[in-house]
VEXTI-425541 format. One record per atom (N, C-alpha, C): residue in three letters; atom name; z, x, y. Coordinates in nm, 4 decimals. Example, Ala and Ser with C-alpha at 12.3 -4.5 7.8 and 13.67 -1.06 7.14 Angstrom:
<sites>
<site residu="Ala" atome="N" pz="0.7800" px="1.3190" py="-0.5690"/>
<site residu="Ala" atome="CA" pz="0.7800" px="1.2300" py="-0.4500"/>
<site residu="Ala" atome="C" pz="0.7800" px="1.3200" py="-0.3300"/>
<site residu="Ser" atome="N" pz="0.7080" px="1.2850" py="-0.2250"/>
<site residu="Ser" atome="CA" pz="0.7140" px="1.3670" py="-0.1060"/>
<site residu="Ser" atome="C" pz="0.7870" px="1.2900" py="0.0030"/>
</sites>
This chain:
<sites>
<site residu="Met" atome="N" pz="0.0041" px="0.1216" py="-0.1277"/>
<site residu="Met" atome="CA" pz="-0.0043" px="-0.0342" py="-0.0074"/>
<site residu="Met" atome="C" pz="-0.0022" px="0.0849" py="0.1261"/>
<site residu="Lys" atome="N" pz="-0.0812" px="0.0418" py="0.2061"/>
<site residu="Lys" atome="CA" pz="-0.0821" px="0.1317" py="0.3465"/>
<site residu="Lys" atome="C" pz="0.0567" px="0.1125" py="0.4437"/>
<site residu="His" atome="N" pz="0.0897" px="0.2098" py="0.4763"/>
<site residu="His" atome="CA" pz="0.1851" px="0.2030" py="0.5698"/>
<site residu="His" atome="C" pz="0.1665" px="0.1324" py="0.7184"/>
<site residu="Tyr" atome="N" pz="0.2279" px="0.0706" py="0.7488"/>
<site residu="Tyr" atome="CA" pz="0.1962" px="0.0132" py="0.9073"/>
<site residu="Tyr" atome="C" pz="0.3465" px="-0.0119" py="0.9735"/>
<site residu="Thr" atome="N" pz="0.3548" px="-0.0235" py="1.1044"/>
<site residu="Thr" atome="CA" pz="0.4646" px="-0.0428" py="1.1886"/>
<site residu="Thr" atome="C" pz="0.4222" px="-0.1330" py="1.3003"/>
<site residu="Leu" atome="N" pz="0.5032" px="-0.2620" py="1.2915"/>
<site residu="Leu" atome="CA" pz="0.4855" px="-0.3426" py="1.3960"/>
<site residu="Leu" atome="C" pz="0.5229" px="-0.2822" py="1.5392"/>
<site residu="Asp" atome="N" pz="0.4530" px="-0.2850" py="1.6310"/>
<site residu="Asp" atome="CA" pz="0.4688" px="-0.2559" py="1.7431"/>
<site residu="Asp" atome="C" pz="0.5384" px="-0.3841" py="1.8211"/>
<site residu="Gly" atome="N" pz="0.6722" px="-0.3894" py="1.8351"/>
<site residu="Gly" atome="CA" pz="0.7180" px="-0.4853" py="1.9129"/>
<site residu="Gly" atome="C" pz="0.7363" px="-0.5144" py="2.0357"/>
<site residu="Ala" atome="N" pz="0.6633" px="-0.4355" py="2.1056"/>
<site residu="Ala" atome="CA" pz="0.6181" px="-0.4556" py="2.2220"/>
<site residu="Ala" atome="C" pz="0.5024" px="-0.5238" py="2.2242"/>
<site residu="Ala" atome="N" pz="0.3830" px="-0.4668" py="2.1628"/>
<site residu="Ala" atome="CA" pz="0.2747" px="-0.5535" py="2.1785"/>
<site residu="Ala" atome="C" pz="0.2920" px="-0.7063" py="2.1356"/>
<site residu="Leu" atome="N" pz="0.3779" px="-0.7115" py="2.0307"/>
<site residu="Leu" atome="CA" pz="0.3993" px="-0.8409" py="1.9906"/>
<site residu="Leu" atome="C" pz="0.4628" px="-0.9315" py="2.0849"/>
<site residu="Ala" atome="N" pz="0.5694" px="-0.8885" py="2.1725"/>
<site residu="Ala" atome="CA" pz="0.5919" px="-0.9670" py="2.2727"/>
<site residu="Ala" atome="C" pz="0.4844" px="-0.9899" py="2.3943"/>
<site residu="Ala" atome="N" pz="0.4461" px="-0.8862" py="2.4224"/>
<site residu="Ala" atome="CA" pz="0.3314" px="-0.9021" py="2.5350"/>
<site residu="Ala" atome="C" pz="0.2196" px="-1.0272" py="2.4867"/>
<site residu="Leu" atome="N" pz="0.1610" px="-1.0264" py="2.3591"/>
<site residu="Leu" atome="CA" pz="0.0752" px="-1.0932" py="2.3439"/>
<site residu="Leu" atome="C" pz="0.1417" px="-1.2577" py="2.3371"/>
<site residu="Arg" atome="N" pz="0.2694" px="-1.2487" py="2.2516"/>
<site residu="Arg" atome="CA" pz="0.3255" px="-1.4010" py="2.2594"/>
<site residu="Arg" atome="C" pz="0.3440" px="-1.4387" py="2.3956"/>
<site residu="Glu" atome="N" pz="0.3968" px="-1.3742" py="2.4988"/>
<site residu="Glu" atome="CA" pz="0.4038" px="-1.4353" py="2.6092"/>
<site residu="Glu" atome="C" pz="0.2675" px="-1.4392" py="2.7043"/>
<site residu="Ala" atome="N" pz="0.1815" px="-1.3674" py="2.6539"/>
<site residu="Ala" atome="CA" pz="0.0262" px="-1.3891" py="2.7377"/>
<site residu="Ala" atome="C" pz="-0.0251" px="-1.5366" py="2.6531"/>
<site residu="Ala" atome="N" pz="0.0184" px="-1.5406" py="2.5312"/>
<site residu="Ala" atome="CA" pz="-0.0166" px="-1.6753" py="2.4812"/>
<site residu="Ala" atome="C" pz="0.0482" px="-1.7827" py="2.5171"/>
<site residu="Gly" atome="N" pz="0.1317" px="-1.7709" py="2.6028"/>
<site residu="Gly" atome="CA" pz="0.2360" px="-1.8822" py="2.6429"/>
<site residu="Gly" atome="C" pz="0.3357" px="-1.9332" py="2.5554"/>
<site residu="Leu" atome="N" pz="0.3675" px="-1.8828" py="2.4759"/>
<site residu="Leu" atome="CA" pz="0.4668" px="-1.8874" py="2.3486"/>
<site residu="Leu" atome="C" pz="0.5988" px="-1.8261" py="2.3607"/>
<site residu="Ser" atome="N" pz="0.7117" px="-1.9492" py="2.3442"/>
<site residu="Ser" atome="CA" pz="0.8609" px="-1.8956" py="2.3508"/>
<site residu="Ser" atome="C" pz="0.8695" px="-1.8547" py="2.1948"/>
<site residu="Gln" atome="N" pz="0.9688" px="-1.7426" py="2.1865"/>
<site residu="Gln" atome="CA" pz="1.0191" px="-1.6906" py="2.0564"/>
<site residu="Gln" atome="C" pz="1.0341" px="-1.7942" py="1.9681"/>
<site residu="Ala" atome="N" pz="1.0771" px="-1.9082" py="1.9735"/>
<site residu="Ala" atome="CA" pz="1.1008" px="-2.0480" py="1.9017"/>
<site residu="Ala" atome="C" pz="0.9924" px="-2.0749" py="1.8589"/>
<site residu="Gln" atome="N" pz="0.8834" px="-2.1167" py="1.9337"/>
<site residu="Gln" atome="CA" pz="0.7361" px="-2.1368" py="1.9301"/>
<site residu="Gln" atome="C" pz="0.6900" px="-2.0831" py="1.8055"/>
<site residu="Leu" atome="N" pz="0.6401" px="-1.9546" py="1.8360"/>
<site residu="Leu" atome="CA" pz="0.5795" px="-1.8510" py="1.7190"/>
<site residu="Leu" atome="C" pz="0.6825" px="-1.7914" py="1.6363"/>
<site residu="Ala" atome="N" pz="0.7975" px="-1.8307" py="1.6171"/>
<site residu="Ala" atome="CA" pz="0.8678" px="-1.8310" py="1.5159"/>
<site residu="Ala" atome="C" pz="0.8540" px="-1.9364" py="1.3941"/>
<site residu="Ser" atome="N" pz="0.8656" px="-2.0537" py="1.4767"/>
<site residu="Ser" atome="CA" pz="0.7923" px="-2.2171" py="1.3952"/>
<site residu="Ser" atome="C" pz="0.7058" px="-2.1959" py="1.3490"/>
<site residu="Ala" atome="N" pz="0.6103" px="-2.1442" py="1.4112"/>
<site residu="Ala" atome="CA" pz="0.4501" px="-2.1344" py="1.3477"/>
<site residu="Ala" atome="C" pz="0.4329" px="-2.0463" py="1.2523"/>
<site residu="Val" atome="N" pz="0.5340" px="-1.9471" py="1.2149"/>
<site residu="Val" atome="CA" pz="0.4971" px="-1.8177" py="1.1426"/>
<site residu="Val" atome="C" pz="0.6058" px="-1.8591" py="1.0228"/>
<site residu="Gly" atome="N" pz="0.6999" px="-1.9249" py="1.0384"/>
<site residu="Gly" atome="CA" pz="0.7739" px="-1.9544" py="0.9323"/>
<site residu="Gly" atome="C" pz="0.9030" px="-1.8617" py="0.8649"/>
<site residu="Val" atome="N" pz="0.9581" px="-1.8070" py="1.0396"/>
<site residu="Val" atome="CA" pz="1.0980" px="-1.7329" py="1.0428"/>
<site residu="Val" atome="C" pz="1.1602" px="-1.8333" py="1.1532"/>
<site residu="Gly" atome="N" pz="1.2951" px="-1.7405" py="1.1463"/>
<site residu="Gly" atome="CA" pz="1.3702" px="-1.8203" py="1.2424"/>
<site residu="Gly" atome="C" pz="1.3434" px="-1.7279" py="1.3861"/>
<site residu="Pro" atome="N" pz="1.4048" px="-1.7978" py="1.5013"/>
<site residu="Pro" atome="CA" pz="1.3690" px="-1.7177" py="1.6046"/>
<site residu="Pro" atome="C" pz="1.4740" px="-1.5793" py="1.6336"/>
<site residu="Asp" atome="N" pz="1.5834" px="-1.5954" py="1.5612"/>
<site residu="Asp" atome="CA" pz="1.6414" px="-1.4370" py="1.5586"/>
<site residu="Asp" atome="C" pz="1.5952" px="-1.3405" py="1.4899"/>
<site residu="Met" atome="N" pz="1.4823" px="-1.3932" py="1.4051"/>
<site residu="Met" atome="CA" pz="1.4509" px="-1.3141" py="1.2852"/>
<site residu="Met" atome="C" pz="1.3043" px="-1.2367" py="1.4043"/>
<site residu="Leu" atome="N" pz="1.2359" px="-1.3292" py="1.4371"/>
<site residu="Leu" atome="CA" pz="1.1155" px="-1.2805" py="1.5556"/>
<site residu="Leu" atome="C" pz="1.2048" px="-1.1793" py="1.6567"/>
<site residu="Ser" atome="N" pz="1.3397" px="-1.2385" py="1.7294"/>
<site residu="Ser" atome="CA" pz="1.3447" px="-1.1330" py="1.8435"/>
<site residu="Ser" atome="C" pz="1.4066" px="-0.9824" py="1.7793"/>
<site residu="Arg" atome="N" pz="1.4214" px="-0.9636" py="1.6485"/>
<site residu="Arg" atome="CA" pz="1.4385" px="-0.8440" py="1.6193"/>
<site residu="Arg" atome="C" pz="1.3303" px="-0.7668" py="1.5741"/>
<site residu="Tyr" atome="N" pz="1.2302" px="-0.8491" py="1.5505"/>
<site residu="Tyr" atome="CA" pz="1.0547" px="-0.7695" py="1.5300"/>
<site residu="Tyr" atome="C" pz="1.0392" px="-0.7389" py="1.6684"/>
<site residu="Glu" atome="N" pz="1.0748" px="-0.7931" py="1.7556"/>
<site residu="Glu" atome="CA" pz="1.0181" px="-0.7830" py="1.8758"/>
<site residu="Glu" atome="C" pz="1.0908" px="-0.6655" py="1.9223"/>
<site residu="Ser" atome="N" pz="1.2047" px="-0.6513" py="1.8847"/>
<site residu="Ser" atome="CA" pz="1.3295" px="-0.5128" py="1.9481"/>
<site residu="Ser" atome="C" pz="1.2968" px="-0.4290" py="1.8838"/>
<site residu="Gly" atome="N" pz="1.2254" px="-0.3971" py="1.7717"/>
<site residu="Gly" atome="CA" pz="1.2319" px="-0.3190" py="1.6838"/>
<site residu="Gly" atome="C" pz="1.3222" px="-0.3000" py="1.5692"/>
<site residu="Ala" atome="N" pz="1.4324" px="-0.3483" py="1.5612"/>
<site residu="Ala" atome="CA" pz="1.5391" px="-0.3775" py="1.4928"/>
<site residu="Ala" atome="C" pz="1.5243" px="-0.3815" py="1.3581"/>
<site residu="Arg" atome="N" pz="1.3650" px="-0.4471" py="1.3210"/>
<site residu="Arg" atome="CA" pz="1.3723" px="-0.5452" py="1.2052"/>
<site residu="Arg" atome="C" pz="1.1960" px="-0.4999" py="1.1656"/>
<site residu="Gln" atome="N" pz="1.1410" px="-0.4923" py="1.0528"/>
<site residu="Gln" atome="CA" pz="1.0025" px="-0.4944" py="1.0267"/>
<site residu="Gln" atome="C" pz="0.9821" px="-0.5922" py="0.9439"/>
<site residu="Pro" atome="N" pz="0.8801" px="-0.6813" py="0.9736"/>
<site residu="Pro" atome="CA" pz="0.8386" px="-0.7980" py="0.8980"/>
<site residu="Pro" atome="C" pz="0.7619" px="-0.7140" py="0.7387"/>
<site residu="Ser" atome="N" pz="0.7510" px="-0.8054" py="0.6783"/>
<site residu="Ser" atome="CA" pz="0.6662" px="-0.7687" py="0.5612"/>
<site residu="Ser" atome="C" pz="0.5068" px="-0.7701" py="0.5989"/>
<site residu="Val" atome="N" pz="0.4140" px="-0.7404" py="0.5201"/>
<site residu="Val" atome="CA" pz="0.2826" px="-0.7312" py="0.5832"/>
<site residu="Val" atome="C" pz="0.2565" px="-0.8682" py="0.5756"/>
<site residu="Glu" atome="N" pz="0.2662" px="-0.9515" py="0.4917"/>
<site residu="Glu" atome="CA" pz="0.2252" px="-1.0853" py="0.4749"/>
<site residu="Glu" atome="C" pz="0.2876" px="-1.1544" py="0.6185"/>
<site residu="Thr" atome="N" pz="0.3823" px="-1.1313" py="0.6755"/>
<site residu="Thr" atome="CA" pz="0.4566" px="-1.1753" py="0.7684"/>
<site residu="Thr" atome="C" pz="0.4112" px="-1.1417" py="0.8993"/>
<site residu="Ala" atome="N" pz="0.3442" px="-1.0324" py="0.8828"/>
<site residu="Ala" atome="CA" pz="0.3425" px="-0.9358" py="1.0111"/>
<site residu="Ala" atome="C" pz="0.1658" px="-0.9978" py="1.0300"/>
<site residu="His" atome="N" pz="0.0700" px="-1.0454" py="0.9135"/>
<site residu="His" atome="CA" pz="-0.0230" px="-1.1091" py="0.9112"/>
<site residu="His" atome="C" pz="-0.0246" px="-1.2767" py="0.9426"/>
<site residu="Lys" atome="N" pz="0.0727" px="-1.3139" py="0.9283"/>
<site residu="Lys" atome="CA" pz="0.0841" px="-1.4823" py="0.9813"/>
<site residu="Lys" atome="C" pz="0.1204" px="-1.4379" py="1.1314"/>
<site residu="Ile" atome="N" pz="0.1759" px="-1.3728" py="1.1380"/>
<site residu="Ile" atome="CA" pz="0.2048" px="-1.3611" py="1.3269"/>
<site residu="Ile" atome="C" pz="0.0860" px="-1.3337" py="1.3854"/>
<site residu="Ala" atome="N" pz="0.0112" px="-1.2423" py="1.3326"/>
<site residu="Ala" atome="CA" pz="-0.1220" px="-1.2102" py="1.3808"/>
<site residu="Ala" atome="C" pz="-0.2011" px="-1.3208" py="1.3877"/>
<site residu="Gly" atome="N" pz="-0.2211" px="-1.3836" py="1.3100"/>
<site residu="Gly" atome="CA" pz="-0.2900" px="-1.5137" py="1.3282"/>
<site residu="Gly" atome="C" pz="-0.2313" px="-1.5939" py="1.3697"/>
<site residu="Ala" atome="N" pz="-0.1047" px="-1.6217" py="1.3961"/>
<site residu="Ala" atome="CA" pz="-0.0552" px="-1.7300" py="1.4815"/>
<site residu="Ala" atome="C" pz="-0.0963" px="-1.6921" py="1.6478"/>
<site residu="Leu" atome="N" pz="-0.1140" px="-1.5633" py="1.6585"/>
<site residu="Leu" atome="CA" pz="-0.1519" px="-1.5632" py="1.8041"/>
<site residu="Leu" atome="C" pz="-0.3132" px="-1.5417" py="1.8229"/>
<site residu="Gly" atome="N" pz="-0.3795" px="-1.5544" py="1.6930"/>
<site residu="Gly" atome="CA" pz="-0.5044" px="-1.5087" py="1.7073"/>
<site residu="Gly" atome="C" pz="-0.5463" px="-1.4235" py="1.7246"/>
<site residu="Val" atome="N" pz="-0.4947" px="-1.2789" py="1.6895"/>
<site residu="Val" atome="CA" pz="-0.5121" px="-1.1081" py="1.7194"/>
<site residu="Val" atome="C" pz="-0.5649" px="-1.0668" py="1.5812"/>
<site residu="Asp" atome="N" pz="-0.6026" px="-0.9603" py="1.5950"/>
<site residu="Asp" atome="CA" pz="-0.6152" px="-0.8470" py="1.4529"/>
<site residu="Asp" atome="C" pz="-0.4845" px="-0.8122" py="1.4307"/>
<site residu="Phe" atome="N" pz="-0.4568" px="-0.7852" py="1.2689"/>
<site residu="Phe" atome="CA" pz="-0.3587" px="-0.7040" py="1.2819"/>
<site residu="Phe" atome="C" pz="-0.3284" px="-0.5774" py="1.3595"/>
<site residu="Ala" atome="N" pz="-0.3862" px="-0.5480" py="1.3773"/>
<site residu="Ala" atome="CA" pz="-0.4104" px="-0.3831" py="1.4236"/>
<site residu="Ala" atome="C" pz="-0.3378" px="-0.3980" py="1.5795"/>
<site residu="Ala" atome="N" pz="-0.3460" px="-0.5130" py="1.6281"/>
<site residu="Ala" atome="CA" pz="-0.3149" px="-0.5624" py="1.7803"/>
<site residu="Ala" atome="C" pz="-0.1712" px="-0.5872" py="1.7709"/>
<site residu="Ile" atome="N" pz="-0.0781" px="-0.5882" py="1.6798"/>
<site residu="Ile" atome="CA" pz="0.0182" px="-0.5912" py="1.6782"/>
<site residu="Ile" atome="C" pz="0.1042" px="-0.4813" py="1.5886"/>
<site residu="Thr" atome="N" pz="0.0235" px="-0.3989" py="1.5417"/>
<site residu="Thr" atome="CA" pz="0.0905" px="-0.2811" py="1.4586"/>
<site residu="Thr" atome="C" pz="0.0869" px="-0.1338" py="1.5071"/>
<site residu="Thr" atome="N" pz="0.1090" px="-0.0444" py="1.4975"/>
<site residu="Thr" atome="CA" pz="0.1414" px="0.0719" py="1.5471"/>
<site residu="Thr" atome="C" pz="-0.0057" px="0.1052" py="1.6457"/>
<site residu="Gly" atome="N" pz="0.0174" px="0.1648" py="1.7611"/>
<site residu="Gly" atome="CA" pz="-0.1097" px="0.1867" py="1.8496"/>
<site residu="Gly" atome="C" pz="-0.1788" px="0.0078" py="1.8993"/>
<site residu="Gly" atome="N" pz="-0.0958" px="-0.1091" py="1.8624"/>
<site residu="Gly" atome="CA" pz="-0.1354" px="-0.2091" py="1.9461"/>
<site residu="Gly" atome="C" pz="-0.1183" px="-0.2232" py="2.1069"/>
<site residu="Leu" atome="N" pz="-0.0558" px="-0.1615" py="2.1355"/>
<site residu="Leu" atome="CA" pz="-0.0634" px="-0.1724" py="2.3221"/>
<site residu="Leu" atome="C" pz="-0.2190" px="-0.1511" py="2.3465"/>
<site residu="Arg" atome="N" pz="-0.3114" px="-0.0836" py="2.2952"/>
<site residu="Arg" atome="CA" pz="-0.4035" px="-0.0562" py="2.3447"/>
<site residu="Arg" atome="C" pz="-0.4928" px="-0.1607" py="2.3119"/>
<site residu="Asp" atome="N" pz="-0.5080" px="-0.2855" py="2.3047"/>
<site residu="Asp" atome="CA" pz="-0.5550" px="-0.4070" py="2.2594"/>
<site residu="Asp" atome="C" pz="-0.5242" px="-0.5154" py="2.3498"/>
<site residu="Ile" atome="N" pz="-0.3838" px="-0.5240" py="2.3888"/>
<site residu="Ile" atome="CA" pz="-0.3346" px="-0.6116" py="2.5064"/>
<site residu="Ile" atome="C" pz="-0.4226" px="-0.6158" py="2.6129"/>
<site residu="Ala" atome="N" pz="-0.5088" px="-0.5094" py="2.6695"/>
<site residu="Ala" atome="CA" pz="-0.5439" px="-0.5136" py="2.7930"/>
<site residu="Ala" atome="C" pz="-0.6904" px="-0.6138" py="2.7643"/>
<site residu="Met" atome="N" pz="-0.7279" px="-0.6170" py="2.6186"/>
<site residu="Met" atome="CA" pz="-0.8599" px="-0.7122" py="2.5862"/>
<site residu="Met" atome="C" pz="-0.8269" px="-0.8149" py="2.5655"/>
<site residu="Ala" atome="N" pz="-0.6989" px="-0.8578" py="2.4739"/>
<site residu="Ala" atome="CA" pz="-0.6760" px="-1.0015" py="2.4051"/>
<site residu="Ala" atome="C" pz="-0.5836" px="-1.0332" py="2.5360"/>
<site residu="Ala" atome="N" pz="-0.5129" px="-1.0140" py="2.5936"/>
<site residu="Ala" atome="CA" pz="-0.4045" px="-1.1335" py="2.6833"/>
<site residu="Ala" atome="C" pz="-0.4978" px="-1.2090" py="2.7703"/>
<site residu="Pro" atome="N" pz="-0.6221" px="-1.1583" py="2.8596"/>
<site residu="Pro" atome="CA" pz="-0.6926" px="-1.2263" py="2.9062"/>
<site residu="Pro" atome="C" pz="-0.7712" px="-1.3647" py="2.8427"/>
<site residu="Ala" atome="N" pz="-0.8197" px="-1.3449" py="2.7384"/>
<site residu="Ala" atome="CA" pz="-0.8145" px="-1.4235" py="2.6322"/>
<site residu="Ala" atome="C" pz="-0.7488" px="-1.5250" py="2.5732"/>
<site residu="Leu" atome="N" pz="-0.6126" px="-1.4875" py="2.5800"/>
<site residu="Leu" atome="CA" pz="-0.5077" px="-1.5601" py="2.5333"/>
<site residu="Leu" atome="C" pz="-0.4646" px="-1.6554" py="2.6439"/>
<site residu="Arg" atome="N" pz="-0.4586" px="-1.6192" py="2.7595"/>
<site residu="Arg" atome="CA" pz="-0.4493" px="-1.6706" py="2.8810"/>
<site residu="Arg" atome="C" pz="-0.5461" px="-1.8027" py="2.9061"/>
<site residu="Ala" atome="N" pz="-0.6719" px="-1.7433" py="2.8990"/>
<site residu="Ala" atome="CA" pz="-0.7677" px="-1.8552" py="2.9075"/>
<site residu="Ala" atome="C" pz="-0.7920" px="-1.9739" py="2.7986"/>
<site residu="Glu" atome="N" pz="-0.7331" px="-1.9183" py="2.6562"/>
<site residu="Glu" atome="CA" pz="-0.7429" px="-2.0323" py="2.6028"/>
<site residu="Glu" atome="C" pz="-0.6020" px="-2.1191" py="2.6074"/>
<site residu="Ala" atome="N" pz="-0.4749" px="-2.0987" py="2.6885"/>
<site residu="Ala" atome="CA" pz="-0.3496" px="-2.1392" py="2.6768"/>
<site residu="Ala" atome="C" pz="-0.3803" px="-2.3019" py="2.8186"/>
<site residu="Ser" atome="N" pz="-0.4989" px="-2.2256" py="2.8704"/>
<site residu="Ser" atome="CA" pz="-0.4970" px="-2.3322" py="2.9960"/>
<site residu="Ser" atome="C" pz="-0.6018" px="-2.4163" py="2.9632"/>
</sites>
């Protein structure tokens, strides 16, 4: 299995750009809001399956929320904002 690290800062930025609260995203993914908070803070790492669910719920590629994902925010955030309006 390929190693990855969830980029909590990218996750938080993309969630906010999508106009979602932690509770809303957590519900869509099937985890508790406290667990999503731990993912964003870097205190916990989700399973690969959960990380893929998070990316899917945000409408971004898995790479956007994993190691190096911050580089993708500039491209993804405007599209997410446009879809939310």
